[in-house]
mmCIF file of the N, C-alpha and C atoms, coordinates in Angstrom:
data_MODEL
# 
_entry.id   MODEL 
# 
loop_
_atom_site.group_PDB 
_atom_site.id 
_atom_site.type_symbol 
_atom_site.label_atom_id 
_atom_site.label_alt_id 
_atom_site.label_comp_id 
_atom_site.label_asym_id 
_atom_site.label_entity_id 
_atom_site.label_seq_id 
_atom_site.pdbx_PDB_ins_code 
_atom_site.Cartn_x 
_atom_site.Cartn_y 
_atom_site.Cartn_z 
_atom_site.occupancy 
_atom_site.B_iso_or_equiv 
_atom_site.pdbx_formal_charge 
_atom_site.auth_seq_id 
_atom_site.auth_comp_id 
_atom_site.auth_asym_id 
_atom_site.auth_atom_id 
_atom_site.pdbx_PDB_model_num 
ATOM 1   N N  . UNK A 1 1  ? 154.382 -20.105 126.059 1.00 0.00 ? 1  UNK A N  1 
ATOM 2   C CA . UNK A 1 1  ? 153.660 -20.742 127.140 1.00 0.00 ? 1  UNK A CA 1 
ATOM 3   C C  . UNK A 1 1  ? 153.332 -19.727 128.251 1.00 0.00 ? 1  UNK A C  1 
ATOM 4   N N  . UNK A 1 2  ? 154.258 -18.783 128.490 1.00 0.00 ? 2  UNK A N  1 
ATOM 5   C CA . UNK A 1 2  ? 154.016 -17.774 129.524 1.00 0.00 ? 2  UNK A CA 1 
ATOM 6   C C  . UNK A 1 2  ? 152.818 -16.908 129.158 1.00 0.00 ? 2  UNK A C  1 
ATOM 7   N N  . UNK A 1 3  ? 152.662 -16.598 127.864 1.00 0.00 ? 3  UNK A N  1 
ATOM 8   C CA . UNK A 1 3  ? 151.548 -15.765 127.430 1.00 0.00 ? 3  UNK A CA 1 
ATOM 9   C C  . UNK A 1 3  ? 150.217 -16.480 127.642 1.00 0.00 ? 3  UNK A C  1 
ATOM 10  N N  . UNK A 1 4  ? 150.192 -17.764 127.386 1.00 0.00 ? 4  UNK A N  1 
ATOM 11  C CA . UNK A 1 4  ? 148.965 -18.545 127.552 1.00 0.00 ? 4  UNK A CA 1 
ATOM 12  C C  . UNK A 1 4  ? 148.559 -18.566 129.025 1.00 0.00 ? 4  UNK A C  1 
ATOM 13  N N  . UNK A 1 5  ? 149.524 -18.768 129.906 1.00 0.00 ? 5  UNK A N  1 
ATOM 14  C CA . UNK A 1 5  ? 149.242 -18.799 131.336 1.00 0.00 ? 5  UNK A CA 1 
ATOM 15  C C  . UNK A 1 5  ? 148.762 -17.420 131.820 1.00 0.00 ? 5  UNK A C  1 
ATOM 16  N N  . UNK A 1 6  ? 149.377 -16.372 131.317 1.00 0.00 ? 6  UNK A N  1 
ATOM 17  C CA . UNK A 1 6  ? 148.997 -15.017 131.697 1.00 0.00 ? 6  UNK A CA 1 
ATOM 18  C C  . UNK A 1 6  ? 147.573 -14.698 131.266 1.00 0.00 ? 6  UNK A C  1 
ATOM 19  N N  . UNK A 1 7  ? 147.237 -15.071 130.038 1.00 0.00 ? 7  UNK A N  1 
ATOM 20  C CA . UNK A 1 7  ? 145.880 -14.838 129.532 1.00 0.00 ? 7  UNK A CA 1 
ATOM 21  C C  . UNK A 1 7  ? 144.872 -15.633 130.346 1.00 0.00 ? 7  UNK A C  1 
ATOM 22  N N  . UNK A 1 8  ? 145.173 -16.880 130.659 1.00 0.00 ? 8  UNK A N  1 
ATOM 23  C CA . UNK A 1 8  ? 144.265 -17.718 131.453 1.00 0.00 ? 8  UNK A CA 1 
ATOM 24  C C  . UNK A 1 8  ? 144.051 -17.105 132.835 1.00 0.00 ? 8  UNK A C  1 
ATOM 25  N N  . UNK A 1 9  ? 145.116 -16.612 133.451 1.00 0.00 ? 9  UNK A N  1 
ATOM 26  C CA . UNK A 1 9  ? 144.997 -15.994 134.770 1.00 0.00 ? 9  UNK A CA 1 
ATOM 27  C C  . UNK A 1 9  ? 144.157 -14.721 134.708 1.00 0.00 ? 9  UNK A C  1 
ATOM 28  N N  . UNK A 1 10 ? 144.329 -13.922 133.666 1.00 0.00 ? 10 UNK A N  1 
ATOM 29  C CA . UNK A 1 10 ? 143.554 -12.690 133.534 1.00 0.00 ? 10 UNK A CA 1 
ATOM 30  C C  . UNK A 1 10 ? 142.075 -12.984 133.328 1.00 0.00 ? 10 UNK A C  1 
ATOM 31  N N  . UNK A 1 11 ? 141.761 -13.976 132.510 1.00 0.00 ? 11 UNK A N  1 
ATOM 32  C CA . UNK A 1 11 ? 140.362 -14.339 132.271 1.00 0.00 ? 11 UNK A CA 1 
ATOM 33  C C  . UNK A 1 11 ? 139.726 -14.831 133.566 1.00 0.00 ? 11 UNK A C  1 
ATOM 34  N N  . UNK A 1 12 ? 140.432 -15.658 134.304 1.00 0.00 ? 12 UNK A N  1 
ATOM 35  C CA . UNK A 1 12 ? 139.907 -16.187 135.563 1.00 0.00 ? 12 UNK A CA 1 
ATOM 36  C C  . UNK A 1 12 ? 139.674 -15.056 136.570 1.00 0.00 ? 12 UNK A C  1 
ATOM 37  N N  . UNK A 1 13 ? 140.616 -14.148 136.696 1.00 0.00 ? 13 UNK A N  1 
ATOM 38  C CA . UNK A 1 13 ? 140.492 -13.039 137.644 1.00 0.00 ? 13 UNK A CA 1 
ATOM 39  C C  . UNK A 1 13 ? 139.340 -12.116 137.268 1.00 0.00 ? 13 UNK A C  1 
ATOM 40  N N  . UNK A 1 14 ? 139.195 -11.815 136.001 1.00 0.00 ? 14 UNK A N  1 
ATOM 41  C CA . UNK A 1 14 ? 138.119 -10.934 135.548 1.00 0.00 ? 14 UNK A CA 1 
ATOM 42  C C  . UNK A 1 14 ? 136.755 -11.564 135.785 1.00 0.00 ? 14 UNK A C  1 
ATOM 43  N N  . UNK A 1 15 ? 136.617 -12.834 135.495 1.00 0.00 ? 15 UNK A N  1 
ATOM 44  C CA . UNK A 1 15 ? 135.318 -13.487 135.691 1.00 0.00 ? 15 UNK A CA 1 
ATOM 45  C C  . UNK A 1 15 ? 134.975 -13.578 137.171 1.00 0.00 ? 15 UNK A C  1 
ATOM 46  N N  . UNK A 1 16 ? 135.964 -13.739 138.025 1.00 0.00 ? 16 UNK A N  1 
ATOM 47  C CA . UNK A 1 16 ? 135.700 -13.785 139.469 1.00 0.00 ? 16 UNK A CA 1 
ATOM 48  C C  . UNK A 1 16 ? 135.218 -12.442 139.977 1.00 0.00 ? 16 UNK A C  1 
ATOM 49  N N  . UNK A 1 17 ? 135.808 -11.371 139.507 1.00 0.00 ? 17 UNK A N  1 
ATOM 50  C CA . UNK A 1 17 ? 135.405 -10.031 139.939 1.00 0.00 ? 17 UNK A CA 1 
ATOM 51  C C  . UNK A 1 17 ? 133.988 -9.732  139.479 1.00 0.00 ? 17 UNK A C  1 
ATOM 52  N N  . UNK A 1 18 ? 133.665 -10.078 138.249 1.00 0.00 ? 18 UNK A N  1 
ATOM 53  C CA . UNK A 1 18 ? 132.325 -9.814  137.716 1.00 0.00 ? 18 UNK A CA 1 
ATOM 54  C C  . UNK A 1 18 ? 131.287 -10.604 138.487 1.00 0.00 ? 18 UNK A C  1 
ATOM 55  N N  . UNK A 1 19 ? 131.545 -11.862 138.778 1.00 0.00 ? 19 UNK A N  1 
ATOM 56  C CA . UNK A 1 19 ? 130.591 -12.686 139.517 1.00 0.00 ? 19 UNK A CA 1 
ATOM 57  C C  . UNK A 1 19 ? 130.402 -12.187 140.936 1.00 0.00 ? 19 UNK A C  1 
ATOM 58  N N  . UNK A 1 20 ? 131.460 -11.727 141.570 1.00 0.00 ? 20 UNK A N  1 
ATOM 59  C CA . UNK A 1 20 ? 131.358 -11.238 142.945 1.00 0.00 ? 20 UNK A CA 1 
ATOM 60  C C  . UNK A 1 20 ? 130.507 -9.974  143.012 1.00 0.00 ? 20 UNK A C  1 
ATOM 61  N N  . UNK A 1 21 ? 130.710 -9.050  142.124 1.00 0.00 ? 21 UNK A N  1 
ATOM 62  C CA . UNK A 1 21 ? 129.939 -7.812  142.171 1.00 0.00 ? 21 UNK A CA 1 
ATOM 63  C C  . UNK A 1 21 ? 128.502 -8.019  141.732 1.00 0.00 ? 21 UNK A C  1 
ATOM 64  N N  . UNK A 1 22 ? 128.246 -8.956  140.858 1.00 0.00 ? 22 UNK A N  1 
ATOM 65  C CA . UNK A 1 22 ? 126.882 -9.221  140.408 1.00 0.00 ? 22 UNK A CA 1 
ATOM 66  C C  . UNK A 1 22 ? 126.032 -9.743  141.553 1.00 0.00 ? 22 UNK A C  1 
ATOM 67  N N  . UNK A 1 23 ? 126.571 -10.604 142.386 1.00 0.00 ? 23 UNK A N  1 
ATOM 68  C CA . UNK A 1 23 ? 125.824 -11.153 143.517 1.00 0.00 ? 23 UNK A CA 1 
ATOM 69  C C  . UNK A 1 23 ? 125.420 -10.084 144.509 1.00 0.00 ? 23 UNK A C  1 
ATOM 70  N N  . UNK A 1 24 ? 126.270 -9.129  144.773 1.00 0.00 ? 24 UNK A N  1 
ATOM 71  C CA . UNK A 1 24 ? 125.966 -8.065  145.726 1.00 0.00 ? 24 UNK A CA 1 
ATOM 72  C C  . UNK A 1 24 ? 124.854 -7.180  145.184 1.00 0.00 ? 24 UNK A C  1 
ATOM 73  N N  . UNK A 1 25 ? 124.913 -6.821  143.921 1.00 0.00 ? 25 UNK A N  1 
ATOM 74  C CA . UNK A 1 25 ? 123.909 -5.940  143.338 1.00 0.00 ? 25 UNK A CA 1 
ATOM 75  C C  . UNK A 1 25 ? 122.525 -6.575  143.317 1.00 0.00 ? 25 UNK A C  1 
ATOM 76  N N  . UNK A 1 26 ? 122.451 -7.865  143.099 1.00 0.00 ? 26 UNK A N  1 
ATOM 77  C CA . UNK A 1 26 ? 121.147 -8.522  143.057 1.00 0.00 ? 26 UNK A CA 1 
ATOM 78  C C  . UNK A 1 26 ? 120.450 -8.422  144.402 1.00 0.00 ? 26 UNK A C  1 
ATOM 79  N N  . UNK A 1 27 ? 121.162 -8.652  145.494 1.00 0.00 ? 27 UNK A N  1 
ATOM 80  C CA . UNK A 1 27 ? 120.549 -8.579  146.815 1.00 0.00 ? 27 UNK A CA 1 
ATOM 81  C C  . UNK A 1 27 ? 120.125 -7.162  147.153 1.00 0.00 ? 27 UNK A C  1 
ATOM 82  N N  . UNK A 1 28 ? 120.941 -6.200  146.825 1.00 0.00 ? 28 UNK A N  1 
ATOM 83  C CA . UNK A 1 28 ? 120.630 -4.811  147.120 1.00 0.00 ? 28 UNK A CA 1 
ATOM 84  C C  . UNK A 1 28 ? 119.394 -4.361  146.355 1.00 0.00 ? 28 UNK A C  1 
ATOM 85  N N  . UNK A 1 29 ? 119.287 -4.734  145.096 1.00 0.00 ? 29 UNK A N  1 
ATOM 86  C CA . UNK A 1 29 ? 118.138 -4.319  144.294 1.00 0.00 ? 29 UNK A CA 1 
ATOM 87  C C  . UNK A 1 29 ? 116.847 -4.917  144.818 1.00 0.00 ? 29 UNK A C  1 
ATOM 88  N N  . UNK A 1 30 ? 116.865 -6.153  145.262 1.00 0.00 ? 30 UNK A N  1 
ATOM 89  C CA . UNK A 1 30 ? 115.646 -6.765  145.783 1.00 0.00 ? 30 UNK A CA 1 
ATOM 90  C C  . UNK A 1 30 ? 115.166 -6.033  147.028 1.00 0.00 ? 30 UNK A C  1 
ATOM 91  N N  . UNK A 1 31 ? 116.088 -5.685  147.910 1.00 0.00 ? 31 UNK A N  1 
ATOM 92  C CA . UNK A 1 31 ? 115.702 -4.986  149.124 1.00 0.00 ? 31 UNK A CA 1 
ATOM 93  C C  . UNK A 1 31 ? 115.178 -3.593  148.816 1.00 0.00 ? 31 UNK A C  1 
ATOM 94  N N  . UNK A 1 32 ? 115.838 -2.874  147.941 1.00 0.00 ? 32 UNK A N  1 
ATOM 95  C CA . UNK A 1 32 ? 115.405 -1.519  147.639 1.00 0.00 ? 32 UNK A CA 1 
ATOM 96  C C  . UNK A 1 32 ? 114.120 -1.501  146.822 1.00 0.00 ? 32 UNK A C  1 
ATOM 97  N N  . UNK A 1 33 ? 113.867 -2.534  146.006 1.00 0.00 ? 33 UNK A N  1 
ATOM 98  C CA . UNK A 1 33 ? 112.621 -2.598  145.256 1.00 0.00 ? 33 UNK A CA 1 
ATOM 99  C C  . UNK A 1 33 ? 111.427 -2.679  146.203 1.00 0.00 ? 33 UNK A C  1 
ATOM 100 N N  . UNK A 1 34 ? 111.534 -3.459  147.264 1.00 0.00 ? 34 UNK A N  1 
ATOM 101 C CA . UNK A 1 34 ? 110.437 -3.562  148.227 1.00 0.00 ? 34 UNK A CA 1 
ATOM 102 C C  . UNK A 1 34 ? 110.195 -2.221  148.905 1.00 0.00 ? 34 UNK A C  1 
ATOM 103 N N  . UNK A 1 35 ? 111.237 -1.553  149.252 1.00 0.00 ? 35 UNK A N  1 
ATOM 104 C CA . UNK A 1 35 ? 111.102 -0.268  149.932 1.00 0.00 ? 35 UNK A CA 1 
ATOM 105 C C  . UNK A 1 35 ? 110.499 0.778   148.993 1.00 0.00 ? 35 UNK A C  1 
ATOM 106 N N  . UNK A 1 36 ? 110.914 0.759   147.742 1.00 0.00 ? 36 UNK A N  1 
ATOM 107 C CA . UNK A 1 36 ? 110.360 1.701   146.771 1.00 0.00 ? 36 UNK A CA 1 
ATOM 108 C C  . UNK A 1 36 ? 108.877 1.439   146.561 1.00 0.00 ? 36 UNK A C  1 
ATOM 109 N N  . UNK A 1 37 ? 108.500 0.172   146.491 1.00 0.00 ? 37 UNK A N  1 
ATOM 110 C CA . UNK A 1 37 ? 107.080 -0.174  146.340 1.00 0.00 ? 37 UNK A CA 1 
ATOM 111 C C  . UNK A 1 37 ? 106.282 0.274   147.552 1.00 0.00 ? 37 UNK A C  1 
ATOM 112 N N  . UNK A 1 38 ? 106.848 0.083   148.740 1.00 0.00 ? 38 UNK A N  1 
ATOM 113 C CA . UNK A 1 38 ? 106.165 0.527   149.954 1.00 0.00 ? 38 UNK A CA 1 
ATOM 114 C C  . UNK A 1 38 ? 105.998 2.048   149.971 1.00 0.00 ? 38 UNK A C  1 
ATOM 115 N N  . UNK A 1 39 ? 107.039 2.752   149.532 1.00 0.00 ? 39 UNK A N  1 
ATOM 116 C CA . UNK A 1 39 ? 106.958 4.211   149.476 1.00 0.00 ? 39 UNK A CA 1 
ATOM 117 C C  . UNK A 1 39 ? 105.871 4.647   148.499 1.00 0.00 ? 39 UNK A C  1 
ATOM 118 N N  . UNK A 1 40 ? 105.809 3.992   147.352 1.00 0.00 ? 40 UNK A N  1 
ATOM 119 C CA . UNK A 1 40 ? 104.798 4.319   146.342 1.00 0.00 ? 40 UNK A CA 1 
ATOM 120 C C  . UNK A 1 40 ? 103.392 4.088   146.899 1.00 0.00 ? 40 UNK A C  1 
ATOM 121 N N  . UNK A 1 41 ? 103.187 2.945   147.528 1.00 0.00 ? 41 UNK A N  1 
ATOM 122 C CA . UNK A 1 41 ? 101.879 2.625   148.099 1.00 0.00 ? 41 UNK A CA 1 
ATOM 123 C C  . UNK A 1 41 ? 101.484 3.621   149.183 1.00 0.00 ? 41 UNK A C  1 
ATOM 124 N N  . UNK A 1 42 ? 102.436 3.957   150.030 1.00 0.00 ? 42 UNK A N  1 
ATOM 125 C CA . UNK A 1 42 ? 102.172 4.928   151.103 1.00 0.00 ? 42 UNK A CA 1 
ATOM 126 C C  . UNK A 1 42 ? 101.794 6.284   150.522 1.00 0.00 ? 42 UNK A C  1 
ATOM 127 N N  . UNK A 1 43 ? 102.541 6.720   149.520 1.00 0.00 ? 43 UNK A N  1 
ATOM 128 C CA . UNK A 1 43 ? 102.276 8.023   148.919 1.00 0.00 ? 43 UNK A CA 1 
ATOM 129 C C  . UNK A 1 43 ? 100.928 8.105   148.237 1.00 0.00 ? 43 UNK A C  1 
ATOM 130 N N  . UNK A 1 44 ? 100.561 7.064   147.493 1.00 0.00 ? 44 UNK A N  1 
ATOM 131 C CA . UNK A 1 44 ? 99.272  7.099   146.800 1.00 0.00 ? 44 UNK A CA 1 
ATOM 132 C C  . UNK A 1 44 ? 98.108  6.990   147.777 1.00 0.00 ? 44 UNK A C  1 
ATOM 133 N N  . UNK A 1 45 ? 98.294  6.262   148.868 1.00 0.00 ? 45 UNK A N  1 
ATOM 134 C CA . UNK A 1 45 ? 97.229  6.138   149.860 1.00 0.00 ? 45 UNK A CA 1 
ATOM 135 C C  . UNK A 1 45 ? 97.023  7.447   150.619 1.00 0.00 ? 45 UNK A C  1 
ATOM 136 N N  . UNK A 1 46 ? 98.117  8.045   151.075 1.00 0.00 ? 46 UNK A N  1 
ATOM 137 C CA . UNK A 1 46 ? 98.017  9.273   151.862 1.00 0.00 ? 46 UNK A CA 1 
ATOM 138 C C  . UNK A 1 46 ? 97.692  10.494  151.001 1.00 0.00 ? 46 UNK A C  1 
ATOM 139 N N  . UNK A 1 47 ? 98.093  10.470  149.722 1.00 0.00 ? 47 UNK A N  1 
ATOM 140 C CA . UNK A 1 47 ? 97.860  11.616  148.843 1.00 0.00 ? 47 UNK A CA 1 
ATOM 141 C C  . UNK A 1 47 ? 96.433  11.752  148.378 1.00 0.00 ? 47 UNK A C  1 
ATOM 142 N N  . UNK A 1 48 ? 95.672  10.676  148.429 1.00 0.00 ? 48 UNK A N  1 
ATOM 143 C CA . UNK A 1 48 ? 94.237  10.670  148.097 1.00 0.00 ? 48 UNK A CA 1 
ATOM 144 C C  . UNK A 1 48 ? 93.919  11.291  146.745 1.00 0.00 ? 48 UNK A C  1 
ATOM 145 N N  . UNK A 1 49 ? 94.737  11.006  145.740 1.00 0.00 ? 49 UNK A N  1 
ATOM 146 C CA . UNK A 1 49 ? 94.447  11.469  144.382 1.00 0.00 ? 49 UNK A CA 1 
ATOM 147 C C  . UNK A 1 49 ? 95.096  12.789  144.010 1.00 0.00 ? 49 UNK A C  1 
ATOM 148 N N  . UNK A 1 50 ? 95.603  13.521  144.956 1.00 0.00 ? 50 UNK A N  1 
ATOM 149 C CA . UNK A 1 50 ? 96.285  14.781  144.690 1.00 0.00 ? 50 UNK A CA 1 
ATOM 150 C C  . UNK A 1 50 ? 97.738  14.459  144.329 1.00 0.00 ? 50 UNK A C  1 
ATOM 151 N N  . UNK A 1 51 ? 98.117  14.720  143.079 1.00 0.00 ? 51 UNK A N  1 
ATOM 152 C CA . UNK A 1 51 ? 99.431  14.326  142.589 1.00 0.00 ? 51 UNK A CA 1 
ATOM 153 C C  . UNK A 1 51 ? 100.575 14.951  143.376 1.00 0.00 ? 51 UNK A C  1 
ATOM 154 N N  . UNK A 1 52 ? 100.431 16.217  143.725 1.00 0.00 ? 52 UNK A N  1 
ATOM 155 C CA . UNK A 1 52 ? 101.494 16.903  144.470 1.00 0.00 ? 52 UNK A CA 1 
ATOM 156 C C  . UNK A 1 52 ? 101.661 16.288  145.859 1.00 0.00 ? 52 UNK A C  1 
ATOM 157 N N  . UNK A 1 53 ? 100.558 15.976  146.511 1.00 0.00 ? 53 UNK A N  1 
ATOM 158 C CA . UNK A 1 53 ? 100.626 15.365  147.839 1.00 0.00 ? 53 UNK A CA 1 
ATOM 159 C C  . UNK A 1 53 ? 101.149 13.938  147.760 1.00 0.00 ? 53 UNK A C  1 
ATOM 160 N N  . UNK A 1 54 ? 100.752 13.195  146.723 1.00 0.00 ? 54 UNK A N  1 
ATOM 161 C CA . UNK A 1 54 ? 101.259 11.838  146.545 1.00 0.00 ? 54 UNK A CA 1 
ATOM 162 C C  . UNK A 1 54 ? 102.777 11.862  146.400 1.00 0.00 ? 54 UNK A C  1 
ATOM 163 N N  . UNK A 1 55 ? 103.274 12.808  145.609 1.00 0.00 ? 55 UNK A N  1 
ATOM 164 C CA . UNK A 1 55 ? 104.720 12.935  145.422 1.00 0.00 ? 55 UNK A CA 1 
ATOM 165 C C  . UNK A 1 55 ? 105.401 13.272  146.754 1.00 0.00 ? 55 UNK A C  1 
ATOM 166 N N  . UNK A 1 56 ? 104.827 14.207  147.486 1.00 0.00 ? 56 UNK A N  1 
ATOM 167 C CA . UNK A 1 56 ? 105.432 14.633  148.749 1.00 0.00 ? 56 UNK A CA 1 
ATOM 168 C C  . UNK A 1 56 ? 105.475 13.488  149.760 1.00 0.00 ? 56 UNK A C  1 
ATOM 169 N N  . UNK A 1 57 ? 104.385 12.751  149.888 1.00 0.00 ? 57 UNK A N  1 
ATOM 170 C CA . UNK A 1 57 ? 104.349 11.632  150.827 1.00 0.00 ? 57 UNK A CA 1 
ATOM 171 C C  . UNK A 1 57 ? 105.299 10.506  150.390 1.00 0.00 ? 57 UNK A C  1 
ATOM 172 N N  . UNK A 1 58 ? 105.320 10.215  149.098 1.00 0.00 ? 58 UNK A N  1 
ATOM 173 C CA . UNK A 1 58 ? 106.212 9.169   148.597 1.00 0.00 ? 58 UNK A CA 1 
ATOM 174 C C  . UNK A 1 58 ? 107.664 9.555   148.841 1.00 0.00 ? 58 UNK A C  1 
ATOM 175 N N  . UNK A 1 59 ? 108.003 10.791  148.550 1.00 0.00 ? 59 UNK A N  1 
ATOM 176 C CA . UNK A 1 59 ? 109.373 11.269  148.738 1.00 0.00 ? 59 UNK A CA 1 
ATOM 177 C C  . UNK A 1 59 ? 109.769 11.238  150.213 1.00 0.00 ? 59 UNK A C  1 
ATOM 178 N N  . UNK A 1 60 ? 108.876 11.668  151.081 1.00 0.00 ? 60 UNK A N  1 
ATOM 179 C CA . UNK A 1 60 ? 109.174 11.670  152.520 1.00 0.00 ? 60 UNK A CA 1 
ATOM 180 C C  . UNK A 1 60 ? 109.389 10.248  153.036 1.00 0.00 ? 60 UNK A C  1 
ATOM 181 N N  . UNK A 1 61 ? 108.542 9.322   152.605 1.00 0.00 ? 61 UNK A N  1 
ATOM 182 C CA . UNK A 1 61 ? 108.684 7.922   153.021 1.00 0.00 ? 61 UNK A CA 1 
ATOM 183 C C  . UNK A 1 61 ? 109.999 7.343   152.531 1.00 0.00 ? 61 UNK A C  1 
ATOM 184 N N  . UNK A 1 62 ? 110.326 7.625   151.268 1.00 0.00 ? 62 UNK A N  1 
ATOM 185 C CA . UNK A 1 62 ? 111.554 7.093   150.673 1.00 0.00 ? 62 UNK A CA 1 
ATOM 186 C C  . UNK A 1 62 ? 112.787 7.624   151.411 1.00 0.00 ? 62 UNK A C  1 
ATOM 187 N N  . UNK A 1 63 ? 112.805 8.912   151.701 1.00 0.00 ? 63 UNK A N  1 
ATOM 188 C CA . UNK A 1 63 ? 113.965 9.496   152.364 1.00 0.00 ? 63 UNK A CA 1 
ATOM 189 C C  . UNK A 1 63 ? 114.136 8.968   153.781 1.00 0.00 ? 63 UNK A C  1 
ATOM 190 N N  . UNK A 1 64 ? 113.035 8.696   154.465 1.00 0.00 ? 64 UNK A N  1 
ATOM 191 C CA . UNK A 1 64 ? 113.137 8.229   155.850 1.00 0.00 ? 64 UNK A CA 1 
ATOM 192 C C  . UNK A 1 64 ? 113.423 6.731   155.952 1.00 0.00 ? 64 UNK A C  1 
ATOM 193 N N  . UNK A 1 65 ? 112.852 5.931   155.075 1.00 0.00 ? 65 UNK A N  1 
ATOM 194 C CA . UNK A 1 65 ? 112.946 4.475   155.226 1.00 0.00 ? 65 UNK A CA 1 
ATOM 195 C C  . UNK A 1 65 ? 113.864 3.769   154.227 1.00 0.00 ? 65 UNK A C  1 
ATOM 196 N N  . UNK A 1 66 ? 114.109 4.362   153.087 1.00 0.00 ? 66 UNK A N  1 
ATOM 197 C CA . UNK A 1 66 ? 114.833 3.646   152.023 1.00 0.00 ? 66 UNK A CA 1 
ATOM 198 C C  . UNK A 1 66 ? 116.294 4.073   151.868 1.00 0.00 ? 66 UNK A C  1 
ATOM 199 N N  . UNK A 1 67 ? 116.667 5.232   152.346 1.00 0.00 ? 67 UNK A N  1 
ATOM 200 C CA . UNK A 1 67 ? 118.046 5.671   152.150 1.00 0.00 ? 67 UNK A CA 1 
ATOM 201 C C  . UNK A 1 67 ? 118.889 5.375   153.347 1.00 0.00 ? 67 UNK A C  1 
# 
């Protein structure tokens, strides 16, 4: 009986930890996705078709606003 209770407690504890960390990651990803999209849009607009400039502007925007 002690083994059954121990296993039940371990399963409950593990599922609680997984659910708690999953909720935090979902919110963080949504916020960072918007910032990454904004950085991409800014870089392509300011770079005007020049790939090197687009990369530089996107990187600068990301470092200043997203990190």
